[in-house]
C-alpha positions in Angstrom: 10.6 -16.0 16.6 7.6 -13.9 15.4 4.4 -15.9 15.1 2.1 -15.9 12.1 0.2 -12.8 13.4 3.5 -10.8 13.5 4.3 -11.9 10.0 0.9 -10.8 8.8 1.0 -7.6 10.9 4.3 -6.4 9.4 2.9 -6.4 5.9 1.6 -3.3 4.3 -2.1 -3.2 3.2 -1.2 -3.8 -0.5 1.0 -6.7 0.5 -1.8 -8.2 2.6 -4.2 -7.9 -0.3 -1.7 -9.4 -2.7 -0.9 -12.3 -0.3 -4.7 -13.0 0.2 -5.3 -12.9 -3.6 -2.3 -15.1 -4.3 -3.2 -17.8 -1.9 -6.9 -17.7 -2.8 -6.0 -18.7 -6.4 -3.4 -21.2 -5.2 -6.2 -22.9 -3.3 -8.6 -22.7 -6.2 -6.0 -24.4 -8.4 -5.3 -27.1 -5.8 -9.0 -27.8 -5.5 -9.0 -29.1 -9.1 -7.4 -32.6 -8.3 -9.5 -32.7 -5.1 -12.8 -32.3 -7.0 -11.7 -35.0 -9.5 -10.4 -37.3 -6.7 -13.7 -37.1 -4.8 -15.6 -37.8 -8.0 -13.4 -40.8 -8.8 -13.8 -42.2 -5.3 -15.8 -45.4 -5.6 -16.5 -44.8 -9.3 -13.4 -46.5 -10.9 -10.7 -48.7 -9.6 -7.6 -47.1 -8.0 -5.2 -47.8 -10.9 -7.5 -46.2 -13.4 -8.2 -43.2 -11.1 -4.4 -42.7 -10.7 -4.0 -42.8 -14.5 -6.6 -40.1 -14.8 -5.0 -38.0 -12.1 -1.4 -37.9 -13.5 -2.2 -35.4 -16.3 -4.5 -33.4 -14.0 -1.6 -32.9 -11.5 0.6 -31.7 -14.3 -2.1 -29.2 -15.4 -2.4 -28.0 -11.8 1.4 -27.5 -11.5 1.4 -25.4 -14.6 -1.6 -23.4 -13.3 0.1 -22.7 -10.0 3.2 -21.3 -11.7 1.0 -19.2 -14.0 -0.8 -17.7 -11.0 2.5 -16.8 -9.3 4.0 -15.2 -12.5 0.7 -13.5 -13.4 0.4 -11.8 -10.0 4.1 -10.8 -10.1 3.4 -9.3 -13.5 0.4 -7.4 -12.1 2.6 -6.0 -9.3 5.2 -4.9 -11.9 7.9 -7.3 -10.8 7.9 -9.5 -14.0 7.1 -9.3 -17.6 3.8 -10.7 -18.8 4.1 -14.6 -18.8 3.0 -15.1 -22.4 4.9 -18.3 -22.9 3.4 -19.8 -19.8 0.0 -18.5 -20.7 0.2 -20.4 -24.0 1.4 -23.6 -22.3 -1.5 -23.6 -19.9 -3.9 -22.9 -22.7 -2.5 -25.8 -24.8 -2.5 -28.2 -21.8 -6.1 -27.2 -21.0 -7.2 -27.8 -24.5 -5.4 -31.1 -24.9 -6.6 -32.4 -21.6 -10.2 -31.3 -22.3 -10.3 -32.9 -25.8 -8.6 -36.1 -24.6 -11.2 -36.5 -21.8 -14.0 -36.0 -24.3 -12.6 -38.5 -26.7 -12.1 -41.1 -23.9 -15.7 -40.4 -22.7 -17.0 -41.5 -26.1 -14.4 -44.1 -27.1 -12.6 -45.0 -23.8 -13.2 -47.4 -20.9 -16.7 -48.7 -20.6 -18.8 -48.0 -17.6 -20.8 -45.1 -16.2 -18.2 -44.5 -13.5 -15.4 -43.8 -16.0 -17.6 -41.4 -18.0 -18.4 -39.6 -14.8 -14.7 -39.2 -13.8 -13.8 -38.1 -17.4 -16.6 -35.6 -17.4 -15.2 -34.2 -14.1 -11.7 -34.0 -15.6 -13.1 -32.2 -18.7 -15.2 -29.7 -16.6 -12.7 -28.8 -14.0 -9.7 -28.5 -16.3 -11.5 -26.1 -18.7 -13.1 -24.1 -15.9 -10.0 -23.7 -13.7 -7.6 -23.4 -16.7 -9.6 -20.5 -18.3 -9.9 -18.8 -14.9 -6.2 -19.0 -14.2 -5.3 -17.8 -17.7 -7.5 -14.7 -17.2 -5.1 -13.5 -14.5 -2.3 -13.1 -17.1 -4.4 -11.1 -19.6 -4.6 -7.4 -19.5 -7.4 -6.6 -21.9 -10.8 -7.8 -20.7 -12.1 -8.2 -24.3 -9.5 -10.9 -24.7 -10.8 -12.6 -21.6 -14.3 -12.6 -23.0 -13.0 -14.2 -26.3 -11.0 -16.7 -24.2 -14.1 -17.8 -22.3 -16.3 -17.9 -25.4 -13.7 -19.7 -27.4 -13.3 -22.6 -24.9 -17.1 -22.8 -24.4 -17.8 -22.9 -28.2 -14.9 -25.3 -28.7 -16.2 -27.7 -26.1 -19.6 -27.8 -27.9 -18.0 -28.3 -31.3 -15.7 -31.1 -30.2 -18.6 -32.8 -28.3 -20.8 -32.6 -31.4 -18.0 -33.9 -33.6 -17.6 -36.9 -31.3 -21.3 -37.8 -31.8 -22.8 -36.1 -28.8 -26.5 -35.1 -29.6 -26.9 -31.4 -30.6 -28.9 -30.5 -27.5 -26.4 -32.1 -25.2 -23.5 -30.4 -27.0 -25.2 -27.0 -26.8 -26.0 -27.5 -23.1 -22.3 -28.5 -22.5 -21.1 -25.4 -24.3 -23.4 -23.1 -22.3 -22.4 -24.7 -19.0 -18.7 -24.5 -19.7 -19.0 -20.9 -20.8 -20.9 -19.9 -17.7 -18.6 -21.8 -15.3 -15.3 -20.7 -16.8 -16.8 -17.2 -17.2 -17.5 -17.0 -13.5 -13.9 -18.0 -12.5 -12.5 -15.6 -15.1 -14.6 -12.8 -13.9 -13.4 -13.5 -10.3 -9.8 -13.3 -11.6 -10.4 -10.0 -13.4 -12.0 -8.5 -10.4 -9.2 -9.7 -8.1 -6.6 -8.1 -10.4 -8.6 -4.9 -10.6 -8.8 -4.8 -6.8 -5.1 -5.4 -6.4 -4.2 -2.7 -8.9 -6.6 -0.3 -7.1 -5.0 -1.0 -3.7 -1.5 -0.4 -5.1 -2.7 2.8 -6.9 -4.2 4.1 -3.6 -1.1 3.3 -1.7 1.0 5.1 -4.4 -1.3 8.1 -4.2 -0.9 8.2 -0.5 2.9 8.2 -0.8 2.7 10.9 -3.5 0.5 13.0 -1.3 3.0 12.8 1.5 5.9 13.7 -0.9 3.9 16.6 -2.3 3.2 17.9 1.2 6.9 17.9 2.0 7.8 19.5 -1.4 5.2 22.2 -0.8 6.6 23.0 2.6 10.1 23.2 1.2 8.9 25.5 -1.6 7.2 27.7 1.0 10.3 27.9 3.1 12.5 28.6 0.1 10.1 31.3 -1.1 10.0 33.0 2.3 13.7 32.8 2.6 14.1 34.3 -0.8 11.7 37.1 0.0 13.6 37.9 3.2 17.2 37.6 1.9 16.9 38.7 -1.7 16.2 42.4 -1.2 18.5 42.7 1.8 21.4 41.1 0.1 21.0 43.3 -2.9 21.0 46.4 -0.7 24.1 45.1 1.2 25.9 44.6 -2.1 25.1 48.1 -3.4 26.0 49.8 -0.1 29.3 47.8 0.2 30.2 48.8 -3.3 29.4 52.4 -2.5 31.5 52.2 0.7 34.5 50.9 -1.2 34.2 53.8 -3.7 34.0 56.3 -0.9 36.8 54.8 1.0 39.1 55.0 -2.0 38.4 58.7 -2.1 39.0 59.1 1.6 35.4 60.2 2.1 34.1 59.9 5.7 30.7 58.8 4.4 32.2 55.3 3.8 32.0 54.6 7.6 28.3 55.5 7.6 27.6 53.2 4.7 29.4 50.3 6.4 27.4 51.0 9.6 24.2 50.8 7.4 25.5 47.5 5.9 26.0 46.1 9.4 22.5 47.1 10.5 20.9 45.5 7.4 23.0 42.3 8.0 21.8 42.1 11.6 18.2 42.8 10.5 18.5 40.0 7.9 19.8 37.6 10.6 16.7 38.5 12.8 14.3 37.9 9.9 15.9 34.6 8.9 15.5 33.5 12.6 11.8 34.4 12.3 11.4 32.4 9.1 13.1 29.3 10.6 11.2 29.6 13.8 7.9 29.7 11.9 9.0 26.8 9.8 10.0 24.7 12.7 7.1 25.6 15.0 3.9 23.5 14.5 0.6 24.8 15.9 -1.1 22.1 17.9 -4.7 23.0 17.1 -3.9 23.3 13.4 -2.1 19.9 13.5 -5.1 18.2 15.3 -7.5 19.6 12.8 -5.3 18.5 9.9 -4.8 15.0 11.4 -8.6 14.6 11.7 -9.2 15.7 8.1 -6.4 13.6 6.6 -7.3 10.4 8.5 -11.0 10.6 7.8 -10.2 11.2 4.1 -8.1 8.0 4.2 -11.2 6.1 5.6 -9.9 6.0 9.2 -12.3 7.1 11.9 -10.6 9.8 13.9 -11.7 11.3 17.2 -9.9 14.3 18.9 -10.7 15.4 22.4 -9.2 17.8 25.0 -8.4 21.5 25.3 -5.4 23.2 23.8 -6.2 26.8 24.7 -3.6 28.7 26.7 -0.7 26.3 26.2 2.7 27.9 25.9 4.0 28.3 22.3 6.9 25.9 23.0 4.6 23.2 24.3 2.2 23.6 21.3 5.1 23.4 18.8 6.5 20.2 20.4 3.1 18.4 20.6 2.2 19.6 17.2 5.2 17.7 15.8 4.1 14.6 17.7 0.6 14.8 16.1 2.2 15.3 12.7 4.5 12.3 13.0 1.9 10.0 14.6 -0.5 10.8 11.7 2.1 10.1 9.1 2.8 6.7 10.8 -0.8 5.7 10.9 -1.3 6.6 7.2 1.9 5.0 5.9 2.7 2.0 8.1 -0.4 0.9 9.9 -3.6 -0.8 8.9 -5.8 1.2 11.2 -9.6 1.6 11.1 -9.9 3.9 14.1 -7.6 6.5 15.7 -8.1 8.6 18.8 -6.1 11.6 19.9 -6.5 12.9 23.5 -5.0 15.9 25.1 -5.1 15.9 28.9 -3.8 18.6 31.3 -2.9 17.0 34.7 -1.4 19.4 37.2 1.7 21.1 35.8 2.0 19.1 32.5 0.3 18.2 29.3 -0.2 14.6 28.1 -1.0 13.8 24.4 -2.1 10.3 23.7 -2.5 8.8 20.2 -4.1 5.4 19.8 -4.9 3.4 16.7 -5.9 -0.2 16.0 -3.1 -0.8 13.5 -2.1 -3.9 15.6 1.6 -3.5 15.0 4.2 -0.8 15.6 5.0 1.0 12.4 8.1 0.0 10.4 11.2 1.6 11.9 9.1 3.0 14.8 9.3 0.4 17.5 9.4 1.1 21.2 13.2 1.1 21.0 13.5 3.7 18.4 13.3 4.5 14.7 14.2 7.7 13.0 10.7 9.3 13.3 10.3 8.7 17.0 13.9 9.4 17.7 13.4 12.9 16.2 10.3 13.4 18.3 12.2 12.4 21.4 14.9 15.0 20.6 12.3 17.7 20.1 10.5 16.8 23.4 13.7 16.6 25.3 14.4 20.2 24.3 11.3 21.3 26.3 11.7 18.8 29.1 9.2 16.3 27.7 9.2 12.5 27.2 7.8 10.1 24.6 6.6 6.5 25.1 5.4 4.4 22.1 4.6 0.8 21.6 1.9 -1.9 21.4 -0.7 -1.6 24.1 -2.4 -5.0 23.6 -5.7 -5.9 21.9 -4.1 -5.0 18.6 -3.6 -1.4 19.5 -0.6 0.9 19.1 -0.2 3.7 21.6 2.0 6.8 21.6 2.1 9.0 24.7 3.9 12.4 24.8 4.2 14.3 28.1 5.5 17.9 28.4 5.6 20.1 31.5 3.7 23.4 31.2 6.8 25.2 32.4 8.7 24.0 29.3 12.0 25.6 28.7 12.3 27.0 25.1 14.7 25.3 22.8 17.7 27.4 21.6 17.5 28.0 17.8 20.8 29.0 16.2 21.1 30.1 12.6 24.6 30.1 11.4 
């Protein structure tokens, strides 16, 4: 069974941020009864403290559900929880007003007033903060904070609290609930930013693939379009000449055959250029893309003089490894090393992403399986897996006397 570290390591960066945000607010909500319980300890008798805590626990339960639904709404998995938002707002207001009324007209004793004051302060502060998670417009959050702050002052004044004390209470509640609400708004903004960056990364990868496909299609059209038009015209001419028993028909068909063979050669060249990756270009591109993504990338080693087949095979390794680091890992640093022991070339890619990319374990995965096939065509091998200390390592080894892979265009 995988331990907690494996569970965390398998999550994507946006999922990690969402989990951290979710549990942070769960703990904030759960601290509400803890604060009140600590305040009640030694202040009032146990039965009265339990009576105070029952509605507080109900308020916390509603707040926990609101946090869960609000973050699901932020992630686009649920509609905005407007009904639950209203329920938490009403429960917060009722609990706050009730605690203020009991403070003025409830059980006698300084201890009871202290506990009821804690109930009032925590329920308003935490309730407003949790409600801010489910509100999209920040202007409404400001009105929410101001409304509860002013409402607290007005209710206190109506219950006979001196004007200065009521004003101080309103200012304190506005500041306290505003701080929690601001924390909620910032957390939602950060979560949305992380999801947007992840989506942009995925979009960039898809655009790169689409651009390469368009380039290949354009090159193939340029090669085949003119030649196929010539073949069609000469074939039609040969048919007409053959119907008239003209010997020139044979010459035209010979020309058609020559153009067809030339087209086949040109298509092979296009496919060969499409399938062949230049190692130096791939290393330079990997360095630029990873650094743009905030990952420190270092490349070392010499690639000059390597056979074209070796460069192509290792270039694909660099391309796939870079894609995995960007899409699946949570790396902060990546190193790419090219060594040339006697008779072979060893390419090593290390990153501190901690866990093997999804679908790219040591046993296999479509990306690494494809690389193994490419390397096997030139007599090479691939080894990939966790290297300890939270590091993932990929090692490709190709002999310098690599045999070229056969390319067949049907």
